[in-house]
C-alpha positions in Angstrom: 79.1 2.5 -13.8 82.4 2.1 -15.8 82.6 -1.2 -13.9 79.5 -2.8 -15.4 79.9 -1.7 -18.9 83.5 -3.2 -18.9 82.6 -6.6 -17.1 80.3 -7.1 -20.2 82.6 -5.2 -23.0 84.2 -8.9 -24.0 80.4 -9.8 -25.5 79.4 -6.2 -27.1 81.1 -4.2 -29.4 83.4 -1.7 -28.8 80.8 1.6 -30.2 78.0 0.2 -28.0 80.7 0.2 -25.3 81.5 3.4 -26.7 77.9 4.7 -26.7 76.8 4.0 -23.4 80.8 6.1 -22.2 78.8 9.2 -24.5 76.8 10.3 -21.3 79.8 10.7 -18.5 81.7 12.6 -21.1 78.6 15.2 -22.0 77.7 15.7 -18.2 81.5 16.6 -17.6 81.6 19.7 -20.0 77.2 20.3 -19.1 78.2 21.0 -15.3 81.4 23.5 -15.7 81.0 25.4 -13.6 77.7 28.5 -14.2 76.7 31.7 -12.2 73.7 31.9 -10.2 70.0 31.4 -11.6 69.5 34.8 -12.6 66.6 36.6 -11.3 65.8 34.1 -8.7 67.0 34.5 -5.4 66.6 31.0 -3.2 66.0 31.1 0.3 68.7 29.7 3.2 67.0 26.0 3.0 66.6 25.7 -0.9 63.1 27.1 -0.9 62.1 28.5 -4.1 58.5 30.5 -4.6 55.8 27.9 -5.6 56.4 25.4 -4.1 60.1 24.3 -5.6 63.1 23.0 -3.7 66.6 22.9 -5.1 69.5 21.8 -3.4 72.7 21.9 -4.7 75.1 24.2 -7.0 72.6 25.0 -10.0 70.1 23.0 -9.4 66.7 23.9 -10.9 68.7 27.1 -12.6 66.7 28.6 -15.2 63.0 27.8 -13.4 61.3 31.4 -14.0 57.3 30.0 -13.4 57.0 26.6 -13.2 55.7 24.8 -9.9 56.0 21.6 -7.7 59.1 21.2 -9.0 62.4 19.3 -6.5 65.6 19.3 -7.4 68.2 17.6 -5.5 72.0 17.7 -6.5 74.5 19.4 -8.9 73.1 21.2 -12.3 70.0 19.0 -11.6 67.3 20.3 -12.9 69.3 22.8 -14.9 67.0 23.9 -17.7 63.9 23.4 -16.3 60.8 26.1 -16.4 57.9 24.0 -16.1 56.3 22.2 -12.9 55.5 19.3 -11.1 59.4 17.7 -12.0 61.6 15.5 -9.6 65.7 15.4 -9.9 67.7 13.8 -7.4 70.7 13.5 -8.5 74.0 15.4 -10.4 72.7 16.6 -13.4 69.6 14.6 -13.5 66.9 16.3 -16.2 69.2 18.4 -17.2 68.2 19.7 -19.9 64.6 19.6 -19.6 63.2 22.1 -20.2 58.8 22.5 -21.2 58.4 18.6 -20.2 56.8 17.6 -17.1 55.4 15.3 -14.3 59.1 13.5 -14.6 60.8 11.6 -12.3 64.7 11.0 -12.2 67.1 9.5 -9.3 70.5 9.1 -10.5 73.7 10.9 -11.9 72.5 12.7 -15.2 69.3 10.4 -15.1 67.1 11.9 -18.3 69.5 14.5 -18.5 68.5 15.3 -22.6 65.4 15.2 -21.3 63.5 18.5 -23.3 59.8 18.0 -23.8 59.2 14.4 -22.6 56.2 14.0 -20.3 56.1 11.4 -18.0 59.0 9.8 -17.8 60.1 8.2 -14.7 64.5 7.3 -14.5 65.9 5.4 -11.7 69.2 4.7 -12.1 73.0 6.4 -13.4 72.3 7.6 -17.3 68.6 6.3 -17.2 67.2 7.4 -20.2 69.9 10.0 -20.8 69.5 10.4 -23.9 65.6 10.6 -24.0 64.4 14.0 -25.7 61.0 14.2 -26.6 59.8 10.3 -25.7 57.3 9.8 -23.4 55.5 7.4 -20.6 58.8 6.0 -20.4 60.4 4.1 -16.8 63.5 2.9 -16.7 65.0 1.6 -13.9 69.2 0.6 -13.4 72.3 1.9 -14.5 72.0 3.1 -17.6 68.5 1.6 -18.5 67.3 2.9 -21.7 70.0 5.4 -21.7 69.8 5.6 -25.6 65.9 5.8 -26.3 65.3 9.3 -27.5 61.7 9.4 -28.8 60.2 6.0 -28.0 57.4 5.9 -25.6 55.7 3.9 -23.0 58.7 1.6 -22.9 59.8 -0.3 -19.6 62.9 -1.3 -18.3 63.7 -2.9 -15.2 67.4 -3.9 -14.9 70.9 -2.9 -15.5 71.3 -1.7 -18.6 68.4 -3.2 -19.7 66.8 -2.1 -23.1 70.1 0.0 -23.8 69.8 0.6 -27.0 66.4 1.2 -27.8 66.1 4.7 -29.7 62.5 4.9 -31.2 61.1 1.0 -30.3 58.2 2.0 -28.0 55.8 -0.3 -25.8 58.7 -2.4 -25.2 59.0 -4.5 -21.7 62.3 -5.4 -20.3 63.0 -7.5 -17.2 66.7 -8.2 -15.6 70.1 -7.1 -16.3 71.0 -6.8 -19.4 67.5 -7.4 -20.6 66.5 -6.5 -23.9 69.9 -5.0 -24.6 69.8 -5.5 -28.3 66.6 -3.4 -29.2 66.9 -0.9 -31.3 63.9 0.1 -33.2 61.1 -2.9 -32.3 58.2 -2.0 -30.7 56.0 -4.3 -28.9 58.3 -6.7 -27.4 58.4 -8.8 -24.0 62.2 -10.0 -22.9 62.1 -10.7 -19.8 66.3 -12.1 -18.8 66.8 -12.1 -22.4 69.0 -9.7 -24.8 66.8 -9.9 -27.6 67.2 -9.5 -30.9 67.6 -5.9 -32.9 64.7 -4.5 -34.5 62.3 -7.4 -34.2 59.1 -6.5 -32.6 55.9 -8.1 -31.9 57.9 -10.7 -29.7 57.9 -12.7 -26.3 61.1 -14.3 -24.8 61.4 -15.3 -21.4 64.8 -16.7 -20.7 67.9 -17.5 -22.4 68.3 -20.8 -24.7 71.1 -22.9 -22.6 71.3 -21.3 -19.6 67.5 -22.1 -18.4 66.6 -25.7 -19.0 63.6 -26.3 -17.2 60.2 -24.1 -17.3 57.4 -23.9 -14.5 53.9 -22.5 -15.4 50.9 -22.6 -12.9 47.5 -22.6 -13.8 48.3 -24.4 -17.1 48.3 -29.0 -16.2 44.4 -29.6 -15.5 43.3 -26.5 -17.2 40.3 -27.5 -19.7 40.7 -25.8 -23.2 40.4 -25.7 -26.6 42.2 -25.3 -29.4 45.3 -25.9 -31.2 47.8 -27.8 -30.0 51.1 -26.0 -29.4 54.8 -26.6 -30.3 58.3 -25.9 -29.7 61.1 -25.7 -32.0 65.0 -26.2 -31.7 65.1 -22.6 -30.9 62.9 -22.8 -27.8 59.9 -20.9 -30.0 56.0 -22.0 -29.0 53.7 -21.8 -32.0 51.1 -24.1 -33.9 52.4 -26.3 -36.4 50.9 -24.2 -39.5 48.9 -26.6 -42.1 47.6 -24.0 -45.1 49.3 -24.6 -48.5 50.8 -21.1 -48.4 52.9 -22.3 -45.8 54.1 -25.5 -48.0 56.5 -26.5 -50.8 57.0 -29.8 -52.5 54.1 -30.8 -51.7 53.3 -34.7 -53.2 51.3 -37.8 -52.0 52.6 -39.9 -48.9 52.4 -43.1 -51.1 54.2 -45.6 -49.7 56.3 -43.5 -47.5 54.0 -44.2 -44.4 54.6 -48.4 -45.0 57.3 -47.9 -42.4 54.9 -47.9 -39.5 54.3 -51.8 -40.4 57.8 -52.1 -39.1 57.4 -49.9 -35.8 57.0 -52.0 -32.8 54.7 -49.7 -29.8 55.7 -50.9 -26.3 53.7 -50.1 -22.5 56.2 -48.5 -20.2 57.4 -45.9 -17.5 58.9 -43.5 -17.2 61.7 -43.1 -14.7 61.0 -42.0 -11.5 62.9 -38.2 -11.8 60.5 -37.9 -14.5 57.4 -39.4 -13.7 57.4 -40.3 -9.7 53.5 -41.4 -10.0 55.0 -44.6 -12.7 51.7 -44.4 -14.8 51.9 -47.3 -17.2 52.5 -45.2 -20.7 52.3 -46.3 -24.4 53.8 -45.1 -27.2 57.2 -45.9 -29.6 60.8 -46.4 -28.3 62.5 -43.3 -30.2 65.7 -45.0 -31.2 63.8 -48.2 -32.5 61.9 -45.8 -34.8 65.0 -44.1 -35.6 66.3 -47.2 -37.1 62.6 -47.6 -39.2 62.4 -44.5 -40.2 65.1 -41.1 -39.1 62.6 -38.2 -40.4 60.1 -39.8 -37.5 62.3 -38.6 -34.7 63.6 -35.2 -32.7 66.9 -34.5 -31.4 68.1 -32.6 -28.9 71.0 -29.7 -28.8 73.2 -31.6 -28.6 72.3 -34.3 -31.5 71.4 -37.1 -28.8 67.5 -38.5 -30.0 65.4 -37.3 -27.8 61.2 -37.9 -29.0 58.9 -39.3 -31.7 57.1 -37.0 -34.1 53.8 -38.4 -33.1 52.3 -36.4 -35.3 53.9 -37.3 -38.1 53.6 -40.9 -37.5 49.7 -39.9 -37.4 49.3 -38.1 -40.5 51.2 -42.2 -41.7 48.1 -43.5 -39.6 45.8 -41.5 -41.9 47.5 -42.5 -45.2 47.4 -46.4 -44.3 43.8 -46.3 -42.8 42.7 -44.7 -46.0 44.7 -47.1 -48.4 42.8 -49.8 -46.8 40.2 -48.1 -47.3 39.9 -47.6 -51.0 41.0 -51.5 -50.8 37.8 -52.3 -49.0 36.2 -50.0 -51.4 37.0 -51.4 -54.5 36.4 -55.0 -52.8 33.0 -54.2 -52.0 32.5 -52.3 -55.5 33.5 -55.9 -57.0 31.7 -58.1 -54.4 28.1 -55.9 -55.3 29.9 -56.1 -59.8 29.6 -59.8 -59.1 26.3 -59.9 -56.9 24.5 -57.8 -59.9 26.1 -60.4 -62.6 25.1 -63.8 -60.4 21.5 -61.7 -60.1 21.3 -61.2 -64.1 22.5 -64.6 -64.7 20.0 -66.2 -62.1 17.0 -63.8 -63.7 18.0 -65.5 -66.6 17.6 -69.0 -65.2 14.3 -68.2 -64.0 13.2 -67.1 -67.0 14.6 -69.6 -69.2 13.2 -72.4 -66.5 9.6 -70.3 -66.9 9.5 -70.1 -70.4 10.7 -74.0 -70.6 7.9 -75.2 -68.3 5.3 -73.0 -70.1 6.5 -75.4 -73.3 6.3 -78.3 -71.1 2.6 -77.4 -70.0 1.4 -76.6 -73.4 2.8 -79.6 -74.9 1.8 -81.9 -72.1 -1.3 -80.0 -72.4 -1.7 -80.6 -76.4 -0.1 -84.7 -75.9 -3.6 -84.8 -73.8 -6.1 -83.5 -75.9 -4.6 -85.7 -78.4 -5.1 -88.5 -76.7 -8.9 -88.0 -75.7 -9.5 -87.4 -79.0 -7.6 -91.0 -80.5 -9.7 -92.2 -77.9 -12.9 -90.5 -79.1 -12.2 -91.5 -82.6 -12.1 -95.6 -82.1 -14.7 -97.7 -82.7 -16.9 -99.0 -80.3 -15.9 -103.1 -79.5 -18.6 -105.4 -81.4 -19.6 -108.8 -79.5 -18.9 -111.9 -81.1 -22.0 -114.4 -81.1 -21.3 -118.2 -80.3 -23.7 -119.6 -83.2 -22.4 -118.5 -85.8 
């Protein structure tokens, strides 16, 4: 155990490294010579009454009425008075009194447990400081070593969840997994040291160590929902659109006009990225950066990596709405012109009709006058030749 701690001590604080060494000191005092169990005479094979078994000096030292206990190792289950516990290793479950259904394998595993229930520890100092925490499983040297009252934790790996004290329902897989967690609960750390006091967080892998992710059952699986994005720190999530997450909100106005300078292209990804060579449609990030640097995403080294297509879509929407408003205004103008023309035409038609009525009236009057004139003329007389 000491070798492991020294190996990682360069990046750990002296306080934390010292904390991990405390169990050794405590065990040295606890394992000082003591008399044999009072009033309980073991059989030659180490068997006790009530299906109890003890092998090793002071193993099951304080047992009185408990049953189905197994203690193998110096002072294993030393203080135990309860039942159904298994301790294998020197000082394993040393302080356990009434806790039952405990399993400890390794030097000083579950050393401080008193009344905690249903805990399992495999490895030296695993769950060493646990006193009343229940349903914990620690597998690996010093796994969950600092846990006191936290429950339902699972640590698999050397020094996994080493500094968790009261946090519960945490899962850590891998050497040093969840090492930084202290009091937070409901965390899952796989191959990641976690962050002190954080809660309800899943961390898989270590940024900068793992550089590619393959998860089966995603490609080709049809689902509905919001698009998932990834931050520069590797956190997955959905980009929020609610006003409560935003500030300095203002109209996009002419900012979207940068799109007019973009040059869409067709292309194929290189073979190592896409062996099938499928034709793609999009933009070249370097060209986009020259138009608007805010439209590209850079990698951890600061190199241009991809285009913020979701931002491009929003800008396209703004340009579309601007053009749509122009069309609406033009249509409104045309409609107004049509209405004006229609009114003018109606006025012209009304005037023409009125003029036609006047012409018809004048014509009728003229015809009437002509008829009267004709009627008022005297009849013509015939002249006689003999006069």
